[in-house]
N, C-alpha and C positions, 0 to 999 in steps of 0.2 A: 504494500500500500504506500502510495506516495503522499508525503505531507506537504502542505503549503506553508510558505514562510509567513510568519505573523509579525506585523509591523505596527508601530504607533501611527495613528492618523492625527494630523494637526491642521486646524484652521487658525491662521494668525491674522487678526485684524481684517477679516474678509468683509468686503462691501460688494453687494450685487444688486442691480436694478433690472427688472424686466424691461426689455426694449419697448418703445412705443408700438402699439399694434397698428394694423392696416386702417383702422377707423380714425386714427389720429389721436387716440387716447394717450395721455401722458404716460411716461415710464413710471413704474411703481417700485419703490425701494423694498427689497426683501430682507437683506442683511446689511447692517451698518456697524462695522467693527466687531464682527463675530469672532471670538477667540475661544477655542475648545480643544481639548486633547483627549482622544479616544485611545485607551491603553489596551494592549493585547491581554486576553484572558478575562476581560470584563464583558458583561452583556449590557446593551443600551437599548432603550426604547424611545422612539420619537413620536410624540402625539401632538395634535393641534387641529385647528379647523381647516376646512378646504381653503386652499390658497394661502396657507400659512408658511409655506416654504419647505415642506418636508421633501417633496420630489426634487426641488431645486438643490437642497442640501446634498441629496444622493447624486444628482448629476454633477455637481461640483466635485464631490469626492471621487467620482468615476472618471473625471477629466473630460466629460462630454461638453461641458461649458466651463469657462474660466472666470474667476472673480474680476470685477472692475478694478479693485484694489485689494492688497493683501496677498496671502499665499495659502495654498493647500498643499500639504506634503504628506507622503506616506513613507515611513521608514527613513525620514530625514531628507528625502528627495522631492523637490518641487514637482508636482504633476505636470507642469508646463514643459519641463525639461525633456 
């Protein structure tokens, strides 16, 4: 059985705004200075209302989208690298 490496996930002063939509609605701030450290071996739960940023958090962590400011790193390596 092959084991996956387990690394710390860090959000350091992350800012992210949804871009304006096609209707011309203004951009909406999702995270403003979010700083969090997720340590290996722990379990975390993310709860909140629809549109609260749960999926955006996951997309940032996966590198699908990038923060407007700040950094997201896994195992000490910036996901943008």
